[in-house]
Structures are given as structure tokens and as C-alpha cells.
Steps between C-alpha positions, in 0.01 A plus 500: 500500500646848416431644839701229683803569271476877569489434888810283476691764302415764771627276787832444324550871445425575870757238622768638270437850620517390866830326446655802323393711801672263738816497288520878501438520874778236568752690294430828670529337841831337408655822388389670825650229729822490298536875537432482873757218551776684300429812706528291830818333379668832468521546879668213689437491877834505701632564836787738540765622759750785509886466479629639822852639583659459842683272743433126471595226737565170318397202698480122504166328567515147630305272724637466858416293805457635855723346757480535885777712643582209729351155563548297816371150572462477880644190671527419873850519654387250768298182480166482668122495457334801319279651759364818326496689169470858594428648155222475241581352163574781245511761776749788521744452787737749654861440596512347853144376499450149646424254220562149650501359853661161566416307827763636740444251789799276438735777435383703797569197725848467350564869577393454860729206535792699358431793741494250789841376408633852479376569849668183631824602321483847653467352848796263443708791368430690826614202706808449287594868542452473883710180519784652307490809722521303820770267366701806392517617858586145626775464240662823620517349851619169372199325635421320164721357231555669173333216308183539701494873421555418123198271516266764632631751252424258211148444647441867463603496132270197440213682661543809283521289187195301596299812562602649167400180310163475674432872441557435129261209512240721665543764228464230237185377660360857516579558130326164402201611704498828314494314178161364579371846411540572119444859410495681164842611380366780290170658391348251268192305371461160642401215270287193581633292797683182398438336843233547760483492888564151634757417238854387612770736371857402442775751545628661180290275271125557537359785281242696681404795279644720226529869558529747201619857552311719252589849605700555289498245220719436189394459144724277291516520127730427208632738237710432186869513559542778237296735719721450808742766395228765503374385835840520650556851353176603666608377836804715479277798481302390810212278587333328213121518528289185431126493445281206567138461364271230639301333212157649476580790728437826317636724779838670498790252481682422823842673549818332605872505438745245371725353769638178346679379191596134483865409463472293180294498169296184437669354192191301402285811470739787459334687789596612839294521827433835653287583801324813618405604856142608568405623840144346474343696783159446338566126454390498137791260418496140609782247478477285190281752319574587133528873416582713198839670557608819336872577522639831360830449324592819316394862513471690166482872490299717256392230254200471273287198559170359363288196611638172372162438324582772255791310350448319162745296298559459128774381265636863508516514875286636787239771445211677666193678379488868584161666516490849354270795573285398201445154646705341236793261591854505373702180501836599645807279533680541833815390682419342833706496822451302813164339558402473874162388617230691327729773354727503201771764465509660149845611400391652160171555314249633758498820691363568844119599483428315172196267497564128415247225436514219761191296386349444158810504288400185302245696306720802421710607206710811445261797464196319636239704698441395857230551766656524842323318781383712780667300772858545339 
């Protein structure tokens, strides 16, 4: 029928017209997005920092371990039964504080016995002196023989020697009795007891408790042997400061000073042991703890430095991106000096006050436009 063919033709024309409209709309949108993308690509987001000029302390950063200033394992000097522990495990004790009491009964009895013998000897000495005095008068009158007089004179010498011997025995007994009280030899922190009341202690062999002196403490660390000369040069100028940072602690690093250099380099590692003294009045450092150590080695005066993140490398050498006032970067090759920690000394190529890119360099080329992040 003719009207059906006419309707079919109208439908085909409508579909073609709708497709042509979609094609035109898609082309227009593609051009708009491409233009916006090109415009966005012109400004690369970066972080920047300024080159600074001034004095710079070069330092070595290594991991160290805290050591107690002194460590003592208490042992009894006399045998006996442990009667009392006068400290709490982990407590701070002061020099002279009673820590351990050993049963004194047996040693007290021995002391009383020794004192009794001294008293007997003193009485015998008095009698021997009186006998000698009397026989001296009798000898002058020829009432006794010379041999009898010599016997009484010898008796006096024996009495004096016996008294002296027994006095020494009494002093020994007193000393042993005093050893039943064990006191702290210095201010320290007591560890966990190794024996408990009721245990039998053997002289000079039974461990009772470990004491650690933690005011002050030492921090031991290793440095490469090639840095030793700079450290020794610093010691000639005075005390060498040492900083210790507890992992996870964001406060100011603890301040100490170096007070020990080992007498030999470890040939297996090429390092040498150094130790720093920290007063540790706030007890932030604990023996056995790992800390980050910062040791200054050299002082540089009036040098230009930039953050190490700004340094880039190529086949032609090291370079940085300098940001100009028009927010365009310049790729500039530089000569670097010493690198220490987060700072790199620039011998040539960068002036103080210039702005360098420290993040985002991977997307940059010479002459590129950048957008500086607000937190730079």
C-alpha cells in the first residue's frame, strides 16, 4: 500500500537526523574536554622550598641502644636464709636503702661467743700483768729464780697475743653480722627478685636482684671509621653534643654529650663504638631501648643549602628545578657539596633565596608552568 511505504521513508529520515545530531554533539563535547585538559596540563602542581644561606652542622644519624650507667647483680657475702626483701620489684631505691635481710641469728651468736672470749682474754691479761709486776719485785730481792721470772714474762706476751687474736675474731664476726643487711650501693631501679624469702643463700654465688643505675645513662652507637677523624676534631674544640630521639616521640630530642670512643675499629663492619652521656632526669631513656642518634661531625659556615628532595639526577649530572616569578620552572644543573640529613650543600648553581621544587619533578620539563601547593 502506498501509505505504508511513505511512513517507512519518514521513519528512516527521522533516525538519520537523530544520529547526525548525536554525532555533532559528541564532536563538540570532545573538543571542549580536550581544550580543558590541555589547559589543566599547563600548570603542574608542585611543592617548593627556598634555598637558604647560613651555618650548617653536618651530622651522622644512626640507631643506638640505651645502656645503664652501671649494673650490679646483688649477691650475699655470707650464707644464710633469706629473711626479708625490703624493696618492691621495679622500684626506685636510694643509696644506703635496705634491700635484703638475711637471718642474723647464727652470726649474732658467733659474735657473742667472740666477745666472750675477748672478755676472758682481757681478764687473763690483767692477771699476767699483775704476776709479772709482783715477780719483778721478788727478782730484785733474789726471792725467785730468773727462769721463773722469764716464765711469767712470757705468759704476759701470750695473753696479749691471745687477746689481739680474739679481738680480730670478734671484729670478723661483727662484719659478717653486718653482711646480713644488704643495702643499695647507688641510686638505682630494682629488677624482679631472683629469690624469695625462705630461700637458702650461698655466699658469693646466689643472685638476688639486678640493680640498674639510670641517672645518668649512656647511649651506645656505631659510626663509620671514616667519620672518626671529624669526631676527634670536634672533641678538640670542646664537648661534642649528642641528640637522642625516642621512636614515635615528636618532642624535642634529648640532649647529651659524647664521653667514650672505643679503642679499636671493628674489622668486620668497619665501624667503631661511641657512647654519649645523658643525665636522664626525666627517665625517658630505659636500658635496652633503641633510639635515633644524631651526632654532629662538622660545622660549615655561610653555605647555601636546599632540601635533599630537590636534587635530581641525569646523564649530564645533578640538577634542580628553579621556580621563577612567572611560575615557570628552569632546569638548572648544579654542583653539590656535602649532604647531611635533610640538607644538601650547593657549591654552584643556586643562590640563596631562590625557590626550588621539592615534590612533583617527575611531571616537569624545562619551561613548564607550575602551580605551587599552599602548604609549601
